[in-house]
N, C-alpha and C positions, 0 to 999 in steps of 0.2 A: 405660172410658177412664181410664187412670191419668193424676194429674198429674204432668208434668217440669218441675222446678223450673228457672224461668229465670235466666240469669247473675247473679249477686248482684254488684253494683257498689257498693252502698253501704257506705261505711267511716266510722269516726267516730274521735274522742279519747276514749279509756277516762278521762282525767281530768276530762273536764266532769261536772258535777253537772247533771240537767235539772229543771226546775219547769213548773209549770202554773198559770195564771190562768183562772179560772172566770168568766165575765160572764152575764148572761142570755140570749146568743146566741151565746156564742163560747168556746171553748178555746183560751189560747195560751199556746203550750210554748215554752220558750225554755231556755237553759245560763245557767250564771253568768257574770256581765261584763255581760250584756243585760237587767238588771232593768228600767232605767228606758225603754230603749227597748222592750221587750215592754209596760210600761203604757202608752206613749202610743199603741202599736199597737192595745191593748184598747181606749181611749178612741175613738181613730178609727173602729175596727170598729164600735162600737156606734153611733156618730153615722153612719156610713153606713149600717147598718141602718134607724136612724130616718127617714132620707132616702131610699132608694132602694128600699126594699122597698115603701112604700106606691106610688112612682111604677111600679114594675115589677108592682106588684099579688101579689106572692108571697112568702112567710114560709116558708123549709124547716124540715122538721117537726125536725129535730135540730138540735144546736148546729154549726156550723161551726169546725174544727180549724184554727188559724194557727200555724206552725211560723215562729219569728224565729229566724235565724240570721244571722252576721256571719262566715262562713268563707272568704268570696271577696271579692276588690275590686271586684265588680261591682254595678252600680245597676239590679236589676231585681226580678221577683215573677213567680208562677204561682198558677194556681188550677186545679181539676179535681175533678168530681163523681162519677168512677166509684168506686164502693163507698161512698165517704163522702166528705161535703166537706169539701175542703182547700185552705188557700191556704199560700204561702212567699213570704216578706218576706225580701229581702236587707237588709241593716242601712246599705249605705252610700248617701250622698247622690249624686244624680246631680251629674256636673261642668258647669258653664256650657255648653259647647260640645255637649253631648250632646241629642237629640231630646228627651230627659226634662227639659233643664235649665230648661224654663221653670215656676216654681214658686214661689208663697208658703208652702207646706208640702208638702215631697216625699213625706212620709210617709203625709198625708191623700189625695194623689191617687194615690198607690200602691195606697193599701187602698182606697180607693174603686173604681178601676180592677179589682181582683183580685175585689171581692165583686160586682161587676156581672156578671163570668163566673160566679160562683155562683148568684146570683139569676136568670140569663138559663138556662144550660144545666140547672139544676134544674127550671124550668119545666116540668112535665110533668102538666097537669091529666086527661089522658084514661086511654086503657086501659093504656098504659105504666106509669103510677103502681102499677094494681091489679097489673100482674106483677110488678112491684119488691117488693111484700110479700111475694110466693114466692122470688124470684130475688136479692134483694139490689139496690143503686142500679147498676144495669147497663144499665137501658134509659133512653136520655136523646134523643130526637128533637131535641133544640136543638142536640145536638151534631154532627149531621148537616148542617151549615151551612157554605157557604164562608167563609173567616177574613176576609173584608172585612167580612162580618158580625156574627162574632162578637167579632174586636177592634174593629169602627167603632163600634159600639155603645159597647163599654167606652171606647174614648178620647173619644166624645161626651160620656158623663156625667161623666169624669174633669174634663173643660173646661167643661162647663156648669152642673155644680156647685161649682167653684172657683173660675171667673173666671179661670185661667191655664189650666195643661193644654197638650196637644199643638195643638188648634185655635187655640188664642189665642196659640203661640209663633211667632215672626217667622221661627225656624228652619225650624219644618214648613211653614209658607206658602211660605216661598223654594222647598222641595222642589215644591210643586202650581204656582206661578207659572212657574218654570223649564221644568216639563214641558210647561205649557202653551203657553209663547212657544216652543218647540223644537219643536212639533208631537208631542210624546212622552207625552202623558196617555194611560194605559193604556184599554183598552176593560174593558166589566163582563165578559167573557169572560176576558181576560187577568189580572184581579184575582181572578177566582175559581179560581187554581190557586197554584201555587208558581214564579213566573216567574224565569228567569234574570238577564235585565237589571236593572239598577238601577232600585230600589232593593230588589230581590228579597225576601226575607221581611220588611223594613219596609212592603212596598206594603200589605198589610192593613191595618196602620194608618195610614198615610197616605192611601191611596185610600178606604178604609172609613170612617175618621173623619171627613174632609169630607165624602163623601157622605151618611152618615148626619148630619152637620148640616144640611145642605140638606133632607133629606127630614123632619127634625124641623122645619125652618122652612117647609116648604113644608103640610105637614100635621099638624104637631102632634106632641108627645114621645108623645101616645097611641097613634101609629103604632107605635113599638117596645113597648110594653106588649102591644097587641092583636095583634101580629104574633108575638110570643114565647107567648102563649096560642093562638093557632089552630097555629102550626107545632108547638108541643110536646104538642098534643093528637092527633096523628097518628101512624100507626103506619107507615105508608108515607110515607119523606121525599122530598125534591127540589121538591116544590110551591112554590117560593118567589113566582114570578111572578102564581100564582093568589091565593096568600095577601096579597100586595100590593095584588093589584087588588081583592079583598074588601074590604080596610079603605079604600083611599082611590081607586079607581076607576082608578087608573094602574100599568102594571106596574113592575118595577125597572130594565127598558131604556128606557122612558120618561123615568122620572125619572133616571137616569145621563146621557141625552142633554141634559137641562135643566141637570142640574148641571154635567157638562163645558162647554155653551155659558157658564154664568155665571162659571164659572172661568176661562176664556179671556177673556172680557168685562172681567173686573176685573184680570186680568194685561194685557192691552193696554192699559188705561187707566195704571195704573201706568208701563209701558212710554214711552208718553207723556210724562207727567209728567217723568220722568227724562230722556229726551232733550231736552225742553224746558230742563231746567236745565242742561244740558250733561252728557253722558254719560261717564265715565272709561274710555278705551280699555286695556284689558288686553292684556298679552302674555303667553300660555298657555306656559309651559315644558314641561308634561305634558299628555298626551292621550289616558291609558288609564283615567281616571274612579276609581271606589273611594272609598277613603279616605285619600288622600294629603294630607298637610298638615304644619303646624309647623316653616316655614323658619327658621333661624337662621344668622346673618353668621357667617361662619368669619373671625376676627381675622387678618389679614396674609396670607391666601393668596388674595383675589381670589375667594370660593367664598362659594356659600349652600348650606347641607346642609338636607335636609329627610327626612321619613320615607314611604318609598313601599310604599303599600298597595294598590296598584292591583289589577285583576281578571283579571289573566292571570300574574302572577310573584310570586315569592318576597318575602314583606315584607324591607327593608333600609332602613338609612341611606345615602342616595347624596349625592353634593354636585354642585352645577352650578357654571359657571364664572358670571362676573357677567354674560356677555351670554346666560345661558340655552343657548348654542349647543351645549355640551359637558357630558354628564352623566356622572359615573363612581358606580359601586359602592363604598362605604366598606366595609360589612359586612352580612352578613342577618342576621336576627332571627327569634325566635318569640316573638310575645305580648308585644311592645314597647306602650307607652302614653304619650298626653301629650307635651308640650314636652320639647326636649333643651338642652342647653346645652353651648357650649365654653369651655374655661379659656383665659386671656387671649391664652396664647401660640399657640394654635390647634391645639397639638398632642392634646389629648385632649377626648373629648365624654364628657358625663356623661347619661346616658337612663334611662329607667324600664323593667322588665322584671319578667314574674311570675314568683314562684319557687313552689316547693312546699316547705312546711315539716311535717314529722312525717307525710308522706304525707297530710295531711289538708287542710292550709289553703294556700289559692291566692292568696298575698299578692304585693302589688309590693314591689319595692326598687330602691335607685339601684345602677348599675354605672358604670363609668369605661372606654372604650375609649380606648388610647394608640396615636395613629397611625403614629408612628414604627418601634414594634414589634410592632404588630397584635396587641397583649395587651389582655384584659380583666380587671378585678379589681372584686370585689362590694364596695361600699360601704359597706352597710346590710343588716341580717338579720334577716328577720321583720318589720320596720319599719313595713311599710305606706306605706313612703314612695314619693314622686310628684312629678313637675312642678319638677326641679331649677334653682337660679338659681346663677349663679356670680359674686362681686364683682369689680368691676373690677379689682381688685389680685390677683385669683386667690386670696386667702387664707382666703375665707369659701363655703360651701355652704349654702345655704337650700332648704326644699322644705316641702312640705306632707304631711300624713300622717293615715289614717285609724283611728279610734278609736270602735268600738261605736255608730255612728250619728253620730258627730259628729266633729270633725276639731282639728288643731294645725296651727300655721307654726312652724318651727322652723330654727335654723342651727348650724352646727358650724365650728370652724377645721379647715381641711383638716388641719394639723399636728398636730390632735388630734380625730380622729373620735369618739373615746369620749365625749366630752360633748356633750350636745345642749341648745341653749338654748332654751327654750319660750316663743316671744313673745307667742303668742295661743292659747288653748287653750280649748273648751268646756267640759272639766274644770273651769273654774276657777268654773263654775255649777253649781247641783245642778241634778239631772234633771227636777225640777217646775219650774223653772224656763225660760221659752222662749229665755234667751240660751244655755241649753248648747246648744241644737242650730243647728250651724254647717256652714257649707260654705266652706272658704278655696281659692282657685284660683290660680293660675298668678304666682306672686310673680316681681318682678324688681327686681335693685338699682336705686337711683339712681344718678347718674354718679359720686359721691364715694363710693359706699360705704357712707354711714351710714343709709342706710334702705332697706325695702321698700315696692314699690307692689303690691297684690294686689286681687284680684276676691272680696268677700266678700256670702254671704247668711247672715242670721241669722234664725230664726225670730221672734222679737221684733220685727224691723225688717219683715219678711215680704217681703223685696225684695233685690235684688243691687246694690250699687255698688261702686265703686274706692275703697281707704282705703292710705292710708300710715303706716308705723308706724318709728320709729326704732329702732336697736338698741340705743341707749345710754338710761337714764334709768329710771324706773318708773311703773308704773300707765296709767289709761287718759291721760295727758298726752303719752303719744308717739304718740298716735294723731293722724292727720289724715284727715277724710272729704273726697274728692276730688268725687265725682259723689253727687246724690242725687234720686231719684224713679223713675217705674216704667220706663223703659228699662233696658235689658240690657247693662251693660257687662262687658268681658272682655279678655283677651289683651293686658294692658299690657305695653309695652316701651319704654326709652328710646333715643332716635336720637342721633347722634353731634352734633346740633344742640342737645341739651339738652331737645329736647320729648320730653312722653310721649305716644305714639301707641298708639291701641288701638281695639278695634271696640265698634261699639255699634247697637241696634235703634231710636234716637231716632227716626228717620222712618220707621219700619216696616221698612225694609230694612237688614240690616246693612251697614253702612260703615265706612270709618277715620277718625277723629278724631285730632286734635292738640291738647295741651293745656299750656300755658305755666304751672307751678307756681307762679310767683311772681304772677301776676295772677290764676291760674286761668280766663283766657280760654280757651274751646274753637273750635276751627274743625273744619268738616267739609272732609276733605282728598280724599275720593273721591265719586263717584256714580253707582253702579251698578245694575243692575236684578236681578240676581240676588242676589248677596252676598258679601262679602269679608270675611277674616278673619285674626288672629296677622300684623299689620303688624311689619315690622323692614326697619328703613331701612340702605340699604347704607353701606360706610364713607364713600364719595366725598359723601354724602347726596343724589343724584341719583335713585336709585331706590328703591320701597316694594315690596318681596318680601310675597306676602298668599296665602292660601290662600283660592282661588277655587270658586264651586259651579258646577255644570253639570248638563245632563240625564244624564250619565252617573257623575256623583258628585263628588268634590273633587278639584281639581288645583292646581298649584302655578302662579302667575302673578307679574307685576310690572308696574307702571306708574310714569310719572316723577312725582317728586314736585312739584306746583306751586310755581312758583318764589315765587308771592305768597299767602297763605292767607288767602282774601276771604269765605268763608261763614263767618262766625262764628256759633256758635249756643249756646241755655242748654240745659243736659241737666237740666231740672226737669220734664218731662211728668208729669203727673198721672195717676196709677193711675185705671181705674177703680173707681166704689163698690165698697169691699170687702164682701164677701158675709158677712152675721153668720151664724155656725155655732150650732147649740143648744148651751148649756153642757152640759159633762160631767155626767151624773146624780152630784149628791153621795151618793147612795146607794150607787154603784157598790162594790163590793168589789175592791180590786185588792190583795189580800194572797193571795200566792202558797202553793203547797204543792208537795210533792214529785211529781214526774213519775212516774205509777206504769201502767206499760205494760199491766201485764194489765187494766187496767179496760177498755179496748176490743181486747181480744183474741177478743172473740166472733166466730164466722164473720160476714164480711162479704157473701159471694157463694155463692149454690147454682147449680151449674151442670148441670141434667140433658142427657143427651144418649140417643138412641135411633136406631137404624138398622138396616138389611136387610143382612145381611152373603151373602158368597157361599156359605157354608154354613148360614146360619140366620139368627138375629137377635141383635142386641144392644143392651144398654141401660149406661148408665154415670149416676155422678153424683158430684160434685165440689164440697167446700166449701174456700174460702178465706179467710184472716184476715191483719191486719197490725196493728202499732200505728202509731200518725200519724206519730210521729218517722221511722220505716221501720227499727227496730234489729232487728225480729222480724216474721217472717212464715212462714205455713206452710200447708199444703193437705194434704187428705185424701180418698181418692178410692176407691170402688167399683165394678167392673164386674162386669157378668153376660153369657153368651154363650150361646146353644144350638144345637143342630143344627136341620136343615130341619123336623125333626117335633117341636121342642121336645124333642130327647133331646140327651143329651151334655150337658147343663149344666155350665156353668165360672164359679166366681166368681174375681174378682181384689181384692186391697185395697192400698191404699199409701198413704205419708203423707211429706211432706217438710217440714222445718224449715230457715230461714235465720237466722243471727246477725250483723248488720252494726255491732256495737256497739265493736267494736275496728279497729285499723289493718289488719285482715283479715277474711275471711270465712269464717264457719264454717258448712258444710251438713251436713246429715242426711237420709238416706232410709232407708225400709225398706219392702219390697213383699212381697206373695206372689200370685203369679200363675200362672195353669194355662195354659201356652201350646200351641199346635198346632206340630207339628215335620212336616217333610216329609222330612228325613234323618236317617240315624243308624242307624235300624232296617233290617236288611236280612234279608227273609224271602221267601221264593216268588220267590228271584231278583230282587228288586226292593226299593227303598225303600218302607216301610210306613208312611203317616202314624201318630203317634200323639200323645199327650197329657203334655207336661210338667208339673210342678209344681216352681216356684222359689220360694225364701227367699232375699230379699236385703237387705243392709245394707251402707249404705256412710256414709262420713264424709271429707268433703272440707273443706280448707283451701286457700283461694287468699289470696295476699298481691300485689297491685298495687303495685310501685316506681315512683311517679310523678315525673316531671321535667317541666320545662316542654317541651324537644325530643323528650324520650325516654321511650318508655312500655317498661318491664319488668313482665312478672307472673310470679309461679311460683305452682304449685298441686300439691298432694299429696292423694291420696286412699287411702284402704284400704276395699277390697271383700269381704264376706261372703257367699258365694254357696253354696247347696246344691239342688241340684237332684235329682229322682227320678222313676220313671215314676210318671205318675198314674192313667193308663187305658191299658193295653197292649193291643193290638187281637189277635183271634183270627186266628191264621194257622196253614196246615198246611204242613208241609214233605214236598215228594215227593224221591225219591232223588235225582233229577237236578238238584235244585236247587243253586245256592250256598249253601256252608254258612250259616248263620243268624248274624248279627252282631247282638250287643246293643250300645244305647248307652252309653257309658260316664258314670256318674252318680255323684253324690258332691259334695265339696267343691271350689268352683272358686273360691279367695280368691287377692285380687291388691294388691298395691301399686304405685301409679304415682307419676311425678313429671313435671311439665310445666312449660314455660319458654318464654315468648313475648316478641318484642322487635320494638318500631316505630319507625320514624323515618321518616315519608313525607310530603309537602306535598300540599296540593291548593288551588287558588284558584277565586274565585268563579265564575269562566268556564270550567274544567276540564270535559273531559269525563270525566276517569278522574284517578285519584292520577298525579302528574307528574313525584315527585323522590323518591329514598329507597328504604328497603330496609323489609321485615317478615319475620321468620323465628319458627318455632313448630316445637318438640320434646316429644314425651313421651314416657318409657319406663315400661314397666309389665312385672310380674315376678309370674307366678304359681310359687309354690315349695312343695318338699312340707315345706319347712320352716315355713311359713307352714299348712300343712294341706291344700292344694291336691293333687288328682290329677295335676295337671300340672306338668312344671317346663318352662315357657313365659316366654320374653323378648321382648317385642315393641318396637319403635323405629319410631315415625310422625313425620315430618317435613315442613315444607313451608319454600319460599323464595321470596319475591317480590322484584323489584328495577325500578324506575323510573327512566326517563331521558328527559327531553322534548327534542325535537328544537331544537337553536340555531337553525335556520334558518327554523323555522316555528311560530309562536305555536300552542298548544294542540294538537299533536301529539305524540305520546308514544310511546316503545319500552318495552315491558312484558315482563318475562322471569317466567313462574311454574314451580316445581318442587313436586311432591307424591310423596312416596315412603314405602316402609315396607318392613322387614324383621322376621321372626321367626323363631326358631329353639326347636326344643324338645328337651328331654332324656328326658323320660317323657312318655307321652301322646301323642294325635294335634296335628300341627302347624297351627298358623291359615294358611289359605290366602286371598288378595286376588285379585278378578278386576280387571281393566279392558276398557274397551270404549267404544263410540259410545253415541249418546243412546237412550235407551228411547223408545218411541213415547208421546206425550202427547196427552190430549184436551185441548187448549187453550182450549175455550169453558169446559168445566166447571171447569178450573183457574182461570181467572179468576174466574169466577162464586164457587167456594168458597175462592179465594185461597190456593191450592196452588202456590205455584212452584217451578219444576225447579231444585233446585240440584245441586252436586256437579263434579267433575273429570272430565270424558268425554276420551276420546280420539277425536276426531272423524274420519270417514271410514272406521270401522270398523263391525261388527255390535257389539252390546251383548256384553258379558263375554266378549270374543273371546279373552282370555290369562286365565292362572289360575296363581299361584304362590306362595310363599312369602316372597317381595316382589317389591316394584316401583318403578317410577320413569315418572313422566308429566313431559314437559317442553313448555311451550307459550311460543312467540316469536309477540308479537303487534306490530302497528303500528296505533295507536289514532289517531283524528281526527275532527273533527268534521264534518257535513254541512250540517245545517239548525239553528238555534235558532230552534225555532218559536214558543214562548212563545204558544199560542193556546187559548183556550178557545173555549166557546160559550153565549154569555148567562150564563146562572145552571145550563146543565145540568152534572150532575157528571163531567164528562170533561174533562181538560185535556192537550193536547200540548206536550210541554215542550223536548225535544230529539231530533236524529235525529241519530244517528253511525255511524261503520263502523270496522272494523278488518280486517287482512290478517293472517291467523295460519299457521303452522307447528308439527304438532305433533308429538311421539314420544314412545314410550311403550313399555315391556315389564314384564311379569311374569312369573316364574320361579322355579325352585327351584336352589339351588347356589349359584355363582359370579356375579360380574358380568360375567365372560368367558361365562357359557352363555347370556348373554342374547339374543335374536334381537329387534331394535327393530322396531317399526311406525311408519313414518313419513305424514304427510299433510298436505296444505295446503287453505286456502280462506279464504274472506271471509264478513262478518257484517255485517248492519246491524241496529242495534238502536234502537228508539224506546221512549224514556222518557214515561211518562205518569201523571197522577194519576188515579184513580177515587174516586167519594166524596167529592172534594175534598181529601182526607187521606192516601188510600193509594199509596203511590208502587208503580209496576209498570213491569216491563220486557218488551216482547215482541223478540223475536230470530229474524230470519231469515236463514237460513246456506245457503251450499254447501260441501262439503268432499269431498275425494277421498284416498282412501288410495292411496299408492304402493307399497304392497308386499304379501305375501302376505295374501288374505282382504280386502284394501282393496274399498271400494265408491266410488261417487259418490252422493252424498246430498244432496238438498234437506230442510231441516227448519223447522220454524215452533215455537218455542218458547216457555214464558211463564216469567220468571224468571231469573234468574241475569245475567249480563252484567256489567257494571263502572260 
């Protein structure tokens, strides 16, 4: 079996120089500009190893590779142990309104979380460790676990070992509390899959984190260590409850019931306390959940705009009337982020949107949408700017921007956007100084425009507070601290009354507070049980617009501002005792050297394969390798087959290489293969099987043109292929036989060009792509000028279009077209076949994960038509049937969604012109079940009935594994 190269999607900036820091347990790779962030990462990683490795009783055999990157404006990371232990760290600090926003040191939490994954997944003290000595790091039993456990223990440790993190976050606690009070807590079975309903992919962190926190409190942290070792030593997975019972005497089902009962009791007690103090009544304007938020009062229009990112429609900025009874869409958008701001005349909205720079960097920038003309212009370019604020007189624009792991607060004059005035910058301090590392968020201008209030976290303070800075003056004298303490203050905004409104978790629940800047007195304005954020006071001063949380996600709501502010509070809640971390090893060498990819290009995996074939036996072996940064990868494979009596032995060799260190990908493939052929050699009045020897070389260049809303990709390849008769069978020619015909052998060289385009939308609750188009075309030439025996031109194309039903949510009209045409000047012409589904052994296909793909003409036998060109058109109406979202305890089976479609197909394959085509038509219906197997493998099962209505049409029922939408 020869290795086929996967699609190469990695691209890079060739202007970057890469370096490597080597510590006792890690290789930290980074590129120019990230030196200080890489050093901090190395220190945090060694600290994580010193703390977590003993707790989990596991030490990786080799150093773990850490890639530090800052090419995306996103706060996240990832980890894996396949082939080698590797962590990726993104350099942006999480904003305060993120579920990752509760930290005293965001980088420490991130490194801890990802290194827990390494230690957990790498734990394999049983037979798999021995097997990996021969095949490389491929067998890891702890990878075959539901995500609630894998992410749950990482979320638990990030919190338990830092005192902050998600378990200690009022935001994350709000998610659990709300689900409990609205009777929406997930079952263990729901959490063991990938649920559709909110919070979907975040459910593993939410439920897994709080559940494993309960298990650790109930049975001690040693439960996690023991479970990892017991489960990781087993070759046969899925015995979660057995392993849990072996350790604690309780199954995960029993523990889950206990935890959900505890979570409900805590939530009910909090609700009783809130109601006793007088609960604020909210008037919700939206009701579709998701991540809607950031209301902004539109000056002079009696409107409030907000960012609509619900679960069933396209993201957009919309505006609601002051009563909330009428909502109109201003414009739709892709990849917007954070708060927006109106100019004082109410005509222009300043907002943040992701952009693509040089095809590599996904950075955020500021844009301006002008309502009267519906025109948009970009205000910043690759500046990593976000969270704009406009001065009351409309002359100044303030915002924050990311910079290699820290941030800056800047302002510009609207009439001179080319000059940025930096007010605060982490770069004012050296990277070795904790004050260098900052996260600045949500600036807002004071009523007179002379100052900015913002939410500020600094590593040297290890907490987040509200600050004010004047635009004029010098040094720290311009700064004024407004809040101080362990509570989490964010979302500041001034009201028409001159008060500063903001959100804080001072009481353990996020509520709205108001501050008089002269006296610095603070009042609690709201008292809710769920949580409210981003307060914006209406122009008449009567209503506070907020982002409110529900069990379906975030909604826009409003409540009446109390006429008298009675609940004065003091925001000086003390933090729990700080965790003392071990000091950095003074002997730790943080001197970097050049990154040398060749050091890590030895084979990482060896994959043998052996099987019984219909005509004999076959064996193959493949080795693969790649460098840690991912710019180089290769594969070398060899195969051997024989006939039924170990005769007709054939050998195959192949190698592939990919380079992704440029803004485009380069791939090289070479192969020598002996291939069985059943057509081409005609003798004895029949097609005689024979063996063909093929030598093939291919060079491919692919260039993705990345945009926020549109994706283009161009690729070209040159193929050199030579075929010859390897083994010609003995045949006898009789006088009455058809004249023998030899297969044409020699050079079949080809150059090809491909282009694809996509602009489609799919939403969290969608059953299929709901809007947009996708198209692709490839043109290939075999020509005698290339040394080919054939003069052959082939065009293959496809087109998809989607349109949602405006009357029914989640119902979609889909059109799909596939076609090809080929023409030959010299040599035989290529032929295409179309037809219905070929039979499939569904059970074996599920076991061996061999899904049925392709583009069948349903309602007809397989290969019913053949010709030098073809077209197949499908029209479908797709709709949801049941959002199942159900698993079965810890079993590795999860039913996600049942959906249906009505379809009409038409297709033809023919020679000659389009007028010569005789199209076959059919109609029918399908039901599709989406499910997860083994906790992670997405599968579809389709039951359908099709009826062909033209010649050779049949009525058929079919059950297929794979395909679908």
